[in-house]
All heavy atoms as a GROMACS GRO file, in nm:
protein
  651
    1LYS      N    1  10.173  12.167  12.259
    1LYS     CA    2  10.304  12.200  12.226
    1LYS      C    3  10.402  12.086  12.261
    1LYS      O    4  10.489  12.059  12.184
    1LYS     CB    5  10.343  12.336  12.298
    1LYS     CG    6  10.471  12.386  12.279
    1LYS     CD    7  10.493  12.530  12.329
    1LYS     CE    8  10.531  12.532  12.476
    1LYS     NZ    9  10.563  12.667  12.519
    2GLU      N   10  10.383  12.036  12.391
    2GLU     CA   11  10.475  11.920  12.431
    2GLU      C   12  10.452  11.798  12.351
    2GLU      O   13  10.547  11.730  12.312
    2GLU     CB   14  10.432  11.899  12.586
    2GLU     CG   15  10.477  12.003  12.672
    2GLU     CD   16  10.364  12.100  12.699
    2GLU    OE1   17  10.259  12.088  12.630
    2GLU    OE2   18  10.378  12.193  12.772
    3ALA      N   19  10.330  11.768  12.318
    3ALA     CA   20  10.305  11.650  12.236
    3ALA      C   21  10.364  11.652  12.101
    3ALA      O   22  10.424  11.559  12.047
    3ALA     CB   23  10.146  11.635  12.226
    4PHE      N   24  10.357  11.776  12.036
    4PHE     CA   25  10.422  11.784  11.908
    4PHE      C   26  10.576  11.774  11.912
    4PHE      O   27  10.631  11.709  11.830
    4PHE     CB   28  10.390  11.925  11.845
    4PHE     CG   29  10.445  11.942  11.708
    4PHE    CD1   30  10.390  11.866  11.604
    4PHE    CD2   31  10.559  12.028  11.688
    4PHE    CE1   32  10.448  11.892  11.478
    4PHE    CE2   33  10.611  12.046  11.556
    4PHE     CZ   34  10.557  11.969  11.455
    5SER      N   35  10.632  11.826  12.024
    5SER     CA   36  10.774  11.807  12.043
    5SER      C   37  10.810  11.658  12.061
    5SER      O   38  10.911  11.614  12.001
    5SER     CB   39  10.824  11.884  12.168
    5SER     OG   40  10.792  12.020  12.148
    6ILE      N   41  10.740  11.592  12.140
    6ILE     CA   42  10.760  11.450  12.166
    6ILE      C   43  10.748  11.371  12.032
    6ILE      O   44  10.830  11.278  11.997
    6ILE     CB   45  10.674  11.392  12.269
    6ILE    CG1   46  10.701  11.441  12.408
    6ILE    CG2   47  10.679  11.237  12.273
    6ILE    CD1   48  10.606  11.418  12.521
    7LEU      N   49  10.641  11.403  11.956
    7LEU     CA   50  10.623  11.336  11.824
    7LEU      C   51  10.742  11.360  11.735
    7LEU      O   52  10.797  11.268  11.661
    7LEU     CB   53  10.490  11.380  11.762
    7LEU     CG   54  10.458  11.320  11.627
    7LEU    CD1   55  10.424  11.172  11.639
    7LEU    CD2   56  10.334  11.397  11.580
    8SER      N   57  10.788  11.478  11.720
    8SER     CA   58  10.898  11.526  11.633
    8SER      C   59  11.029  11.457  11.680
    8SER      O   60  11.086  11.397  11.592
    8SER     CB   61  10.910  11.670  11.633
    8SER     OG   62  10.791  11.739  11.592
    9PHE      N   63  11.065  11.475  11.791
    9PHE     CA   64  11.196  11.419  11.842
    9PHE      C   65  11.192  11.260  11.844
    9PHE      O   66  11.285  11.198  11.821
    9PHE     CB   67  11.234  11.474  11.969
    9PHE     CG   68  11.285  11.614  11.959
    9PHE    CD1   69  11.210  11.728  12.016
    9PHE    CD2   70  11.384  11.655  11.879
    9PHE    CE1   71  11.248  11.855  12.007
    9PHE    CE2   72  11.426  11.784  11.867
    9PHE     CZ   73  11.362  11.887  11.928
   10GLY      N   74  11.068  11.214  11.880
   10GLY     CA   75  11.061  11.069  11.881
   10GLY      C   76  11.073  10.999  11.741
   10GLY      O   77  11.127  10.903  11.724
   11SER      N   78  11.011  11.074  11.641
   11SER     CA   79  11.026  11.017  11.505
   11SER      C   80  11.181  11.027  11.465
   11SER      O   81  11.216  10.939  11.388
   11SER     CB   82  10.938  11.096  11.408
   11SER     OG   83  10.984  11.240  11.411
   12LEU      N   84  11.252  11.128  11.510
   12LEU     CA   85  11.394  11.124  11.474
   12LEU      C   86  11.460  10.999  11.542
   12LEU      O   87  11.556  10.949  11.480
   12LEU     CB   88  11.462  11.254  11.521
   12LEU     CG   89  11.417  11.372  11.450
   12LEU    CD1   90  11.486  11.498  11.514
   12LEU    CD2   91  11.445  11.369  11.299
   13GLY      N   92  11.412  10.963  11.660
   13GLY     CA   93  11.472  10.850  11.728
   13GLY      C   94  11.439  10.718  11.656
   13GLY      O   95  11.506  10.615  11.658
   14MET      N   96  11.321  10.715  11.583
   14MET     CA   97  11.290  10.592  11.509
   14MET      C   98  11.365  10.580  11.375
   14MET      O   99  11.388  10.475  11.323
   14MET     CB  100  11.140  10.603  11.466
   14MET     CG  101  11.044  10.575  11.579
   14MET     SD  102  11.037  10.402  11.614
   14MET     CE  103  10.889  10.393  11.709
   15LEU      N  104  11.424  10.697  11.337
   15LEU     CA  105  11.501  10.701  11.214
   15LEU      C  106  11.643  10.630  11.228
   15LEU      O  107  11.706  10.586  11.120
   15LEU     CB  108  11.523  10.837  11.153
   15LEU     CG  109  11.392  10.903  11.099
   15LEU    CD1  110  11.428  11.043  11.059
   15LEU    CD2  111  11.335  10.833  10.982
   16VAL      N  112  11.686  10.621  11.349
   16VAL     CA  113  11.815  10.571  11.373
   16VAL      C  114  11.807  10.430  11.346
   16VAL      O  115  11.711  10.354  11.378
   16VAL     CB  116  11.854  10.588  11.522
   16VAL    CG1  117  11.990  10.518  11.561
   16VAL    CG2  118  11.868  10.734  11.562
   17PRO      N  119  11.908  10.368  11.266
   17PRO     CA  120  11.892  10.237  11.214
   17PRO      C  121  11.908  10.122  11.321
   17PRO      O  122  12.011  10.053  11.332
   17PRO     CB  123  12.002  10.223  11.105
   17PRO     CG  124  12.107  10.327  11.152
   17PRO     CD  125  12.022  10.431  11.220
   18THR      N  126  11.799  10.107  11.396
   18THR     CA  127  11.797  10.004  11.505
   18THR      C  128  11.669   9.924  11.478
   18THR      O  129  11.593   9.951  11.391
   18THR     CB  130  11.798  10.048  11.649
   18THR    OG1  131  11.689  10.139  11.663
   18THR    CG2  132  11.931  10.121  11.672
   19GLN      N  133  11.631   9.840  11.562
   19GLN     CA  134  11.501   9.766  11.550
   19GLN      C  135  11.390   9.854  11.590
   19GLN      O  136  11.338   9.853  11.695
   19GLN     CB  137  11.505   9.637  11.649
   19GLN     CG  138  11.616   9.539  11.617
   19GLN     CD  139  11.588   9.469  11.474
   19GLN    OE1  140  11.472   9.462  11.445
   19GLN    NE2  141  11.692   9.450  11.400
   20GLY      N  142  11.338   9.936  11.500
   20GLY     CA  143  11.224  10.023  11.528
   20GLY      C  144  11.246  10.132  11.623
   20GLY      O  145  11.152  10.172  11.690
   21GLY      N  146  11.371  10.175  11.637
   21GLY     CA  147  11.401  10.283  11.724
   21GLY      C  148  11.427  10.240  11.866
   21GLY      O  149  11.409  10.316  11.962
   22LEU      N  150  11.446  10.108  11.886
   22LEU     CA  151  11.467  10.057  12.020
   22LEU      C  152  11.590  10.114  12.094
   22LEU      O  153  11.703  10.089  12.047
   22LEU     CB  154  11.485   9.900  12.010
   22LEU     CG  155  11.484   9.832  12.140
   22LEU    CD1  156  11.360   9.849  12.218
   22LEU    CD2  157  11.512   9.678  12.123
   23GLY      N  158  11.567  10.208  12.191
   23GLY     CA  159  11.678  10.274  12.260
   23GLY      C  160  11.676  10.418  12.224
   23GLY      O  161  11.648  10.497  12.316
   24PRO      N  162  11.703  10.456  12.100
   24PRO     CA  163  11.709  10.603  12.074
   24PRO      C  164  11.580  10.669  12.079
   24PRO      O  165  11.567  10.791  12.124
   24PRO     CB  166  11.750  10.608  11.931
   24PRO     CG  167  11.826  10.482  11.904
   24PRO     CD  168  11.763  10.377  11.994
   25TYR      N  169  11.460  10.597  12.052
   25TYR     CA  170  11.334  10.656  12.066
   25TYR      C  171  11.308  10.686  12.216
   25TYR      O  172  11.258  10.796  12.243
   25TYR     CB  173  11.220  10.563  12.020
   25TYR     CG  174  11.085  10.612  12.021
   25TYR    CD1  175  11.042  10.709  11.940
   25TYR    CD2  176  11.002  10.568  12.132
   25TYR    CE1  177  10.914  10.748  11.956
   25TYR    CE2  178  10.887  10.623  12.149
   25TYR     CZ  179  10.834  10.708  12.050
   25TYR     OH  180  10.704  10.758  12.069
   26GLN      N  181  11.335  10.599  12.306
   26GLN     CA  182  11.306  10.617  12.439
   26GLN      C  183  11.393  10.735  12.494
   26GLN      O  184  11.346  10.818  12.570
   26GLN     CB  185  11.326  10.488  12.530
   26GLN     CG  186  11.228  10.380  12.498
   26GLN     CD  187  11.262  10.302  12.371
   26GLN    OE1  188  11.363  10.314  12.306
   26GLN    NE2  189  11.174  10.198  12.353
   27PHE      N  190  11.513  10.738  12.453
   27PHE     CA  191  11.606  10.846  12.496
   27PHE      C  192  11.544  10.979  12.453
   27PHE      O  193  11.551  11.080  12.517
   27PHE     CB  194  11.744  10.816  12.448
   27PHE     CG  195  11.846  10.922  12.485
   27PHE    CD1  196  11.884  10.931  12.615
   27PHE    CD2  197  11.884  11.010  12.400
   27PHE    CE1  198  11.981  11.031  12.649
   27PHE    CE2  199  11.989  11.111  12.424
   27PHE     CZ  200  12.031  11.112  12.558
   28ALA      N  201  11.512  10.984  12.323
   28ALA     CA  202  11.450  11.109  12.272
   28ALA      C  203  11.329  11.160  12.341
   28ALA      O  204  11.324  11.276  12.376
   28ALA     CB  205  11.420  11.098  12.114
   29VAL      N  206  11.246  11.064  12.371
   29VAL     CA  207  11.127  11.105  12.452
   29VAL      C  208  11.171  11.152  12.588
   29VAL      O  209  11.111  11.246  12.648
   29VAL     CB  210  11.022  10.988  12.456
   29VAL    CG1  211  10.907  11.019  12.547
   29VAL    CG2  212  10.971  10.955  12.313
   30GLN      N  213  11.256  11.077  12.658
   30GLN     CA  214  11.309  11.116  12.789
   30GLN      C  215  11.369  11.251  12.787
   30GLN      O  216  11.330  11.342  12.871
   30GLN     CB  217  11.411  11.022  12.833
   30GLN     CG  218  11.481  11.047  12.956
   30GLN     CD  219  11.600  10.959  12.981
   30GLN    OE1  220  11.626  10.869  12.915
   30GLN    NE2  221  11.687  11.001  13.083
   31GLU      N  222  11.445  11.287  12.696
   31GLU     CA  223  11.511  11.417  12.691
   31GLU      C  224  11.419  11.528  12.659
   31GLU      O  225  11.414  11.633  12.708
   31GLU     CB  226  11.629  11.416  12.600
   31GLU     CG  227  11.741  11.338  12.639
   31GLU     CD  228  11.810  11.370  12.775
   31GLU    OE1  229  11.820  11.495  12.789
   31GLU    OE2  230  11.836  11.277  12.849
   32THR      N  231  11.320  11.501  12.577
   32THR     CA  232  11.217  11.598  12.536
   32THR      C  233  11.128  11.625  12.656
   32THR      O  234  11.102  11.753  12.689
   32THR     CB  235  11.127  11.553  12.419
   32THR    OG1  236  11.212  11.513  12.314
   32THR    CG2  237  11.028  11.660  12.372
   33LEU      N  238  11.088  11.524  12.732
   33LEU     CA  239  11.010  11.552  12.856
   33LEU      C  240  11.088  11.610  12.966
   33LEU      O  241  11.027  11.694  13.042
   33LEU     CB  242  10.944  11.419  12.896
   33LEU     CG  243  10.833  11.364  12.810
   33LEU    CD1  244  10.793  11.224  12.861
   33LEU    CD2  245  10.720  11.456  12.812
   34PHE      N  246  11.220  11.588  12.965
   34PHE     CA  247  11.302  11.657  13.063
   34PHE      C  248  11.311  11.805  13.042
   34PHE      O  249  11.310  11.883  13.133
   34PHE     CB  250  11.442  11.597  13.063
   34PHE     CG  251  11.536  11.655  13.169
   34PHE    CD1  252  11.513  11.625  13.303
   34PHE    CD2  253  11.637  11.731  13.125
   34PHE    CE1  254  11.594  11.682  13.396
   34PHE    CE2  255  11.726  11.783  13.218
   34PHE     CZ  256  11.698  11.756  13.360
   35LEU      N  257  11.302  11.851  12.916
   35LEU     CA  258  11.299  11.993  12.883
   35LEU      C  259  11.175  12.055  12.933
   35LEU      O  260  11.175  12.174  12.959
   35LEU     CB  261  11.312  12.010  12.722
   35LEU     CG  262  11.442  11.971  12.664
   35LEU    CD1  263  11.421  11.982  12.516
   35LEU    CD2  264  11.551  12.060  12.708
   36TYR      N  265  11.062  11.981  12.950
   36TYR     CA  266  10.936  12.037  12.994
   36TYR      C  267  10.918  12.017  13.153
   36TYR      O  268  10.804  12.034  13.198
   36TYR     CB  269  10.825  11.968  12.919
   36TYR     CG  270  10.823  12.022  12.768
   36TYR    CD1  271  10.868  11.952  12.672
   36TYR    CD2  272  10.774  12.156  12.749
   36TYR    CE1  273  10.855  11.997  12.535
   36TYR    CE2  274  10.773  12.206  12.620
   36TYR     CZ  275  10.806  12.122  12.516
   36TYR     OH  276  10.815  12.175  12.389
   37GLY      N  277  11.016  11.972  13.220
   37GLY     CA  278  11.018  11.960  13.370
   37GLY      C  279  10.982  11.828  13.423
   37GLY      O  280  10.973  11.817  13.546
   38LEU      N  281  10.974  11.724  13.339
   38LEU     CA  282  10.955  11.593  13.398
   38LEU      C  283  11.088  11.526  13.430
   38LEU      O  284  11.185  11.553  13.369
   38LEU     CB  285  10.867  11.508  13.301
   38LEU     CG  286  10.722  11.490  13.323
   38LEU    CD1  287  10.653  11.614  13.319
   38LEU    CD2  288  10.664  11.376  13.235
   39GLY      N  289  11.088  11.439  13.527
   39GLY     CA  290  11.205  11.365  13.568
   39GLY      C  291  11.249  11.272  13.456
   39GLY      O  292  11.166  11.221  13.377
   40LYS      N  293  11.370  11.238  13.439
   40LYS     CA  294  11.427  11.147  13.340
   40LYS      C  295  11.370  11.011  13.349
   40LYS      O  296  11.339  10.954  13.259
   40LYS     CB  297  11.585  11.154  13.340
   40LYS     CG  298  11.639  11.281  13.283
   40LYS     CD  299  11.782  11.272  13.257
   40LYS     CE  300  11.825  11.396  13.188
   40LYS     NZ  301  11.955  11.397  13.129
   41PRO      N  302  11.364  10.950  13.479
   41PRO     CA  303  11.303  10.813  13.488
   41PRO      C  304  11.160  10.803  13.434
   41PRO      O  305  11.132  10.712  13.367
   41PRO     CB  306  11.315  10.774  13.635
   41PRO     CG  307  11.426  10.861  13.688
   41PRO     CD  308  11.413  10.995  13.613
   42LEU      N  309  11.089  10.906  13.466
   42LEU     CA  310  10.949  10.909  13.418
   42LEU      C  311  10.941  10.931  13.270
   42LEU      O  312  10.859  10.865  13.197
   42LEU     CB  313  10.868  11.016  13.494
   42LEU     CG  314  10.708  11.038  13.464
   42LEU    CD1  315  10.654  10.897  13.504
   42LEU    CD2  316  10.658  11.153  13.527
   43GLY      N  317  11.020  11.010  13.209
   43GLY     CA  318  11.027  11.030  13.069
   43GLY      C  319  11.061  10.914  12.999
   43GLY      O  320  11.015  10.872  12.897
   44TYR      N  321  11.168  10.835  13.050
   44TYR     CA  322  11.216  10.705  12.991
   44TYR      C  323  11.103  10.597  12.998
   44TYR      O  324  11.080  10.530  12.895
   44TYR     CB  325  11.336  10.664  13.067
   44TYR     CG  326  11.410  10.554  12.994
   44TYR    CD1  327  11.478  10.582  12.869
   44TYR    CD2  328  11.426  10.427  13.041
   44TYR    CE1  329  11.543  10.478  12.811
   44TYR    CE2  330  11.487  10.322  12.980
   44TYR     CZ  331  11.550  10.353  12.860
   44TYR     OH  332  11.622  10.254  12.797
   45ALA      N  333  11.030  10.593  13.110
   45ALA     CA  334  10.925  10.492  13.121
   45ALA      C  335  10.817  10.537  13.022
   45ALA      O  336  10.749  10.438  12.955
   45ALA     CB  337  10.865  10.497  13.266
   46PHE      N  338  10.787  10.659  13.007
   46PHE     CA  339  10.680  10.704  12.920
   46PHE      C  340  10.718  10.671  12.772
   46PHE      O  341  10.639  10.627  12.688
   46PHE     CB  342  10.650  10.851  12.928
   46PHE     CG  343  10.532  10.896  12.848
   46PHE    CD1  344  10.405  10.857  12.876
   46PHE    CD2  345  10.554  10.985  12.745
   46PHE    CE1  346  10.306  10.905  12.793
   46PHE    CE2  347  10.452  11.031  12.658
   46PHE     CZ  348  10.325  10.985  12.692
   47GLY      N  349  10.858  10.692  12.743
   47GLY     CA  350  10.903  10.651  12.602
   47GLY      C  351  10.884  10.501  12.582
   47GLY      O  352  10.852  10.460  12.463
   48TRP      N  353  10.910  10.418  12.675
   48TRP     CA  354  10.886  10.268  12.657
   48TRP      C  355  10.742  10.244  12.640
   48TRP      O  356  10.711  10.162  12.555
   48TRP     CB  357  10.942  10.194  12.779
   48TRP     CG  358  11.083  10.158  12.779
   48TRP    CD1  359  11.192  10.212  12.832
   48TRP    CD2  360  11.134  10.058  12.685
   48TRP    NE1  361  11.302  10.155  12.792
   48TRP    CE2  362  11.269  10.053  12.705
   48TRP    CE3  363  11.081   9.975  12.583
   48TRP    CZ2  364  11.357   9.975  12.627
   48TRP    CZ3  365  11.159   9.875  12.516
   48TRP    CH2  366  11.293   9.883  12.540
   49LEU      N  367  10.652  10.310  12.708
   49LEU     CA  368  10.516  10.280  12.699
   49LEU      C  369  10.466  10.322  12.556
   49LEU      O  370  10.389  10.252  12.487
   49LEU     CB  371  10.424  10.353  12.802
   49LEU     CG  372  10.442  10.303  12.944
   49LEU    CD1  373  10.364  10.390  13.040
   49LEU    CD2  374  10.370  10.164  12.945
   50LEU      N  375  10.510  10.444  12.511
   50LEU     CA  376  10.477  10.481  12.378
   50LEU      C  377  10.529  10.379  12.271
   50LEU      O  378  10.457  10.343  12.178
   50LEU     CB  379  10.526  10.622  12.341
   50LEU     CG  380  10.467  10.737  12.418
   50LEU    CD1  381  10.532  10.870  12.378
   50LEU    CD2  382  10.307  10.743  12.371
   51TRP      N  383  10.658  10.344  12.283
   51TRP     CA  384  10.714  10.253  12.185
   51TRP      C  385  10.643  10.120  12.179
   51TRP      O  386  10.615  10.066  12.076
   51TRP     CB  387  10.865  10.234  12.222
   51TRP     CG  388  10.938  10.148  12.128
   51TRP    CD1  389  10.991  10.177  12.009
   51TRP    CD2  390  10.944  10.001  12.137
   51TRP    NE1  391  11.052  10.072  11.951
   51TRP    CE2  392  11.029   9.959  12.024
   51TRP    CE3  393  10.913   9.910  12.243
   51TRP    CZ2  394  11.054   9.825  12.016
   51TRP    CZ3  395  10.948   9.774  12.217
   51TRP    CH2  396  11.016   9.743  12.107
   52LEU      N  397  10.609  10.073  12.306
   52LEU     CA  398  10.540   9.946  12.310
   52LEU      C  399  10.403   9.948  12.245
   52LEU      O  400  10.362   9.861  12.174
   52LEU     CB  401  10.530   9.899  12.460
   52LEU     CG  402  10.466   9.760  12.487
   52LEU    CD1  403  10.546   9.655  12.433
   52LEU    CD2  404  10.451   9.743  12.637
   53ALA      N  405  10.329  10.061  12.269
   53ALA     CA  406  10.196  10.070  12.215
   53ALA      C  407  10.202  10.083  12.066
   53ALA      O  408  10.131  10.016  11.993
   53ALA     CB  409  10.128  10.199  12.276
   54GLN      N  410  10.296  10.159  12.018
   54GLN     CA  411  10.311  10.177  11.861
   54GLN      C  412  10.343  10.043  11.792
   54GLN      O  413  10.283  10.012  11.698
   54GLN     CB  414  10.409  10.291  11.831
   54GLN     CG  415  10.366  10.426  11.873
   54GLN     CD  416  10.476  10.522  11.857
   54GLN    OE1  417  10.586  10.488  11.820
   54GLN    NE2  418  10.447  10.654  11.883
   55ASN      N  419  10.438   9.976  11.853
   55ASN     CA  420  10.483   9.847  11.788
   55ASN      C  421  10.386   9.743  11.809
   55ASN      O  422  10.371   9.655  11.723
   55ASN     CB  423  10.623   9.813  11.845
   55ASN     CG  424  10.729   9.890  11.776
   55ASN    OD1  425  10.742   9.901  11.659
   55ASN    ND2  426  10.801   9.969  11.862
   56SER      N  427  10.313   9.734  11.920
   56SER     CA  428  10.204   9.631  11.946
   56SER      C  429  10.091   9.651  11.839
   56SER      O  430  10.047   9.558  11.779
   56SER     CB  431  10.155   9.645  12.078
   56SER     OG  432  10.247   9.616  12.172
   57ILE      N  433  10.055   9.774  11.812
   57ILE     CA  434   9.946   9.805  11.718
   57ILE      C  435  10.003   9.771  11.572
   57ILE      O  436   9.921   9.702  11.502
   57ILE     CB  437   9.906   9.955  11.726
   57ILE    CG1  438   9.832   9.981  11.854
   57ILE    CG2  439   9.821   9.986  11.602
   57ILE    CD1  440   9.799  10.125  11.879
   58ALA      N  441  10.125   9.796  11.542
   58ALA     CA  442  10.176   9.767  11.413
   58ALA      C  443  10.180   9.611  11.389
   58ALA      O  444  10.136   9.558  11.282
   58ALA     CB  445  10.308   9.817  11.394
   59LEU      N  446  10.220   9.541  11.494
   59LEU     CA  447  10.225   9.396  11.482
   59LEU      C  448  10.087   9.332  11.478
   59LEU      O  449  10.053   9.229  11.402
   59LEU     CB  450  10.298   9.336  11.606
   59LEU     CG  451  10.449   9.351  11.603
   59LEU    CD1  452  10.508   9.307  11.738
   59LEU    CD2  453  10.512   9.267  11.497
   60LEU      N  454   9.990   9.385  11.557
   60LEU     CA  455   9.856   9.335  11.554
   60LEU      C  456   9.786   9.351  11.424
   60LEU      O  457   9.730   9.261  11.371
   60LEU     CB  458   9.766   9.394  11.672
   60LEU     CG  459   9.627   9.348  11.680
   60LEU    CD1  460   9.628   9.206  11.724
   60LEU    CD2  461   9.559   9.437  11.787
   61VAL      N  462   9.799   9.476  11.367
   61VAL     CA  463   9.733   9.505  11.249
   61VAL      C  464   9.803   9.421  11.130
   61VAL      O  465   9.739   9.375  11.038
   61VAL     CB  466   9.741   9.647  11.215
   61VAL    CG1  467   9.704   9.683  11.082
   61VAL    CG2  468   9.659   9.723  11.316
   62GLY      N  469   9.944   9.405  11.143
   62GLY     CA  470  10.003   9.323  11.037
   62GLY      C  471   9.955   9.182  11.039
   62GLY      O  472   9.940   9.125  10.932
   63VAL      N  473   9.941   9.126  11.156
   63VAL     CA  474   9.895   8.987  11.167
   63VAL      C  475   9.749   8.974  11.117
   63VAL      O  476   9.721   8.879  11.040
   63VAL     CB  477   9.902   8.930  11.310
   63VAL    CG1  478   9.830   8.794  11.325
   63VAL    CG2  479  10.050   8.915  11.342
   64ILE      N  480   9.668   9.068  11.156
   64ILE     CA  481   9.527   9.071  11.092
   64ILE      C  482   9.527   9.074  10.945
   64ILE      O  483   9.460   9.000  10.880
   64ILE     CB  484   9.447   9.182  11.168
   64ILE    CG1  485   9.427   9.150  11.313
   64ILE    CG2  486   9.309   9.202  11.090
   64ILE    CD1  487   9.370   9.259  11.393
   65CYS      N  488   9.608   9.164  10.895
   65CYS     CA  489   9.611   9.177  10.743
   65CYS      C  490   9.667   9.046  10.677
   65CYS      O  491   9.615   9.014  10.574
   65CYS     CB  492   9.701   9.294  10.709
   65CYS     SG  493   9.624   9.451  10.743
   66LEU      N  494   9.757   8.982  10.739
   66LEU     CA  495   9.809   8.853  10.688
   66LEU      C  496   9.702   8.760  10.685
   66LEU      O  497   9.695   8.673  10.595
   66LEU     CB  498   9.934   8.813  10.764
   66LEU     CG  499  10.061   8.877  10.718
   66LEU    CD1  500  10.178   8.830  10.812
   66LEU    CD2  501  10.101   8.846  10.576
   67LEU      N  502   9.616   8.756  10.788
   67LEU     CA  503   9.512   8.648  10.793
   67LEU      C  504   9.395   8.683  10.696
   67LEU      O  505   9.328   8.590  10.644
   67LEU     CB  506   9.454   8.644  10.940
   67LEU     CG  507   9.554   8.600  11.044
   67LEU    CD1  508   9.491   8.607  11.189
   67LEU    CD2  509   9.583   8.452  11.017
   68ILE      N  510   9.364   8.808  10.675
   68ILE     CA  511   9.265   8.842  10.581
   68ILE      C  512   9.314   8.834  10.437
   68ILE      O  513   9.225   8.820  10.343
   68ILE     CB  514   9.213   8.992  10.612
   68ILE    CG1  515   9.148   8.983  10.750
   68ILE    CG2  516   9.130   9.039  10.511
   68ILE    CD1  517   9.112   9.124  10.804
   69LEU      N  518   9.439   8.843  10.401
   69LEU     CA  519   9.486   8.855  10.273
   69LEU      C  520   9.436   8.742  10.181
   69LEU      O  521   9.393   8.760  10.061
   69LEU     CB  522   9.625   8.862  10.266
   69LEU     CG  523   9.700   8.900  10.139
   69LEU    CD1  524   9.646   9.032  10.090
   69LEU    CD2  525   9.851   8.907  10.151
   70PRO      N  526   9.444   8.612  10.232
   70PRO     CA  527   9.396   8.499  10.140
   70PRO      C  528   9.248   8.518  10.099
   70PRO      O  529   9.214   8.477   9.999
   70PRO     CB  530   9.418   8.378  10.234
   70PRO     CG  531   9.528   8.420  10.333
   70PRO     CD  532   9.508   8.558  10.346
   71LEU      N  533   9.170   8.563  10.192
   71LEU     CA  534   9.029   8.580  10.163
   71LEU      C  535   9.016   8.696  10.060
   71LEU      O  536   8.923   8.668   9.972
   71LEU     CB  537   8.949   8.630  10.298
   71LEU     CG  538   8.951   8.527  10.405
   71LEU    CD1  539   8.889   8.581  10.523
   71LEU    CD2  540   8.878   8.402  10.371
   72ILE      N  541   9.080   8.802  10.060
   72ILE     CA  542   9.075   8.904   9.965
   72ILE      C  543   9.120   8.849   9.820
   72ILE      O  544   9.052   8.876   9.728
   72ILE     CB  545   9.159   9.024  10.007
   72ILE    CG1  546   9.081   9.087  10.135
   72ILE    CG2  547   9.158   9.128   9.895
   72ILE    CD1  548   9.170   9.200  10.202
   73ASN      N  549   9.225   8.778   9.826
   73ASN     CA  550   9.279   8.724   9.703
   73ASN      C  551   9.183   8.619   9.642
   73ASN      O  552   9.170   8.614   9.513
   73ASN     CB  553   9.416   8.663   9.721
   73ASN     CG  554   9.530   8.770   9.733
   73ASN    OD1  555   9.517   8.889   9.688
   73ASN    ND2  556   9.634   8.728   9.801
   74LYS      N  557   9.118   8.547   9.729
   74LYS     CA  558   9.017   8.450   9.677
   74LYS      C  559   8.899   8.508   9.601
   74LYS      O  560   8.852   8.476   9.497
   74LYS     CB  561   8.966   8.350   9.784
   74LYS     CG  562   8.876   8.248   9.752
   74LYS     CD  563   8.837   8.163   9.869
   74LYS     CE  564   8.735   8.063   9.825
   74LYS     NZ  565   8.691   7.979   9.941
   75LYS      N  566   8.847   8.620   9.668
   75LYS     CA  567   8.742   8.694   9.609
   75LYS      C  568   8.778   8.764   9.476
   75LYS      O  569   8.710   8.751   9.377
   75LYS     CB  570   8.685   8.802   9.707
   75LYS     CG  571   8.615   8.746   9.827
   75LYS     CD  572   8.573   8.856   9.922
   75LYS     CE  573   8.516   8.808  10.040
   75LYS     NZ  574   8.478   8.910  10.143
   76LYS      N  575   8.904   8.814   9.470
   76LYS     CA  576   8.950   8.877   9.348
   76LYS      C  577   8.960   8.769   9.234
   76LYS      O  578   8.929   8.792   9.115
   76LYS     CB  579   9.080   8.951   9.370
   76LYS     CG  580   9.067   9.084   9.440
   76LYS     CD  581   9.194   9.147   9.448
   76LYS     CE  582   9.184   9.284   9.525
   76LYS     NZ  583   9.307   9.355   9.530
   77SER      N  584   9.018   8.648   9.263
   77SER     CA  585   9.027   8.552   9.171
   77SER      C  586   8.895   8.498   9.122
   77SER      O  587   8.874   8.464   8.999
   77SER     CB  588   9.111   8.433   9.218
   77SER     OG  589   9.054   8.363   9.316
   78GLU      N  590   8.794   8.489   9.206
   78GLU     CA  591   8.656   8.458   9.168
   78GLU      C  592   8.602   8.554   9.070
   78GLU      O  593   8.534   8.526   8.972
   78GLU     CB  594   8.569   8.440   9.288
   78GLU     CG  595   8.607   8.310   9.371
   78GLU     CD  596   8.531   8.303   9.493
   78GLU    OE1  597   8.448   8.400   9.529
   78GLU    OE2  598   8.540   8.204   9.575
   79ILE      N  599   8.621   8.680   9.093
   79ILE     CA  600   8.570   8.791   9.019
   79ILE      C  601   8.635   8.788   8.873
   79ILE      O  602   8.571   8.799   8.775
   79ILE     CB  603   8.587   8.927   9.074
   79ILE    CG1  604   8.497   8.946   9.199
   79ILE    CG2  605   8.561   9.038   8.981
   79ILE    CD1  606   8.522   9.067   9.286
   80ASN      N  607   8.766   8.764   8.871
   80ASN     CA  608   8.840   8.759   8.748
   80ASN      C  609   8.793   8.632   8.663
   80ASN      O  610   8.785   8.646   8.538
   80ASN     CB  611   8.984   8.756   8.771
   80ASN     CG  612   9.040   8.884   8.816
   80ASN    OD1  613   8.984   8.985   8.797
   80ASN    ND2  614   9.151   8.882   8.888
   81THR      N  615   8.775   8.520   8.721
   81THR     CA  616   8.724   8.409   8.644
   81THR      C  617   8.581   8.418   8.594
   81THR      O  618   8.550   8.372   8.489
   81THR     CB  619   8.742   8.280   8.728
   81THR    OG1  620   8.663   8.295   8.855
   81THR    CG2  621   8.890   8.249   8.761
   82ALA      N  622   8.504   8.500   8.666
   82ALA     CA  623   8.366   8.519   8.619
   82ALA      C  624   8.372   8.611   8.492
   82ALA      O  625   8.282   8.596   8.403
   82ALA     CB  626   8.288   8.589   8.732
   83TYR      N  627   8.464   8.706   8.481
   83TYR     CA  628   8.460   8.794   8.364
   83TYR      C  629   8.526   8.717   8.244
   83TYR      O  630   8.498   8.755   8.130
   83TYR     CB  631   8.546   8.921   8.398
   83TYR     CG  632   8.465   9.014   8.485
   83TYR    CD1  633   8.516   9.056   8.606
   83TYR    CD2  634   8.342   9.073   8.441
   83TYR    CE1  635   8.453   9.150   8.682
   83TYR    CE2  636   8.285   9.158   8.520
   83TYR     CZ  637   8.330   9.204   8.644
   83TYR     OH  638   8.260   9.295   8.710
   84THR      N  639   8.615   8.625   8.266
   84THR     CA  640   8.680   8.566   8.156
   84THR      C  641   8.597   8.452   8.102
   84THR      O  642   8.625   8.409   7.987
   84THR     CB  643   8.820   8.510   8.199
   84THR    OG1  644   8.801   8.418   8.306
   84THR    CG2  645   8.906   8.618   8.241
   85SER      N  646   8.500   8.400   8.160
   85SER     CA  647   8.421   8.285   8.119
   85SER      C  648   8.299   8.335   8.054
   85SER      O  649   8.263   8.437   8.023
   85SER     CB  650   8.391   8.180   8.223
   85SER     OG  651   8.358   8.229   8.344
   0.00000   0.00000   0.00000
């Protein structure tokens, strides 16, 4: 129940037009956890950890995809030239 609340209110914090929810996301997680009895500093720190983990994964996967993209395009162009000749 708590995890769904954090996910819901945190996603609303990501919708605020900032750099990936920087600020409003942590505040939303902090206030949601405060409703469930956790202290505000702990909730704010947890919000930062969640934000950092989510954005790090997005950046890492994005860089990996950018590195793999030329290999995928090369294979597709080789297949297309094989069918046309």
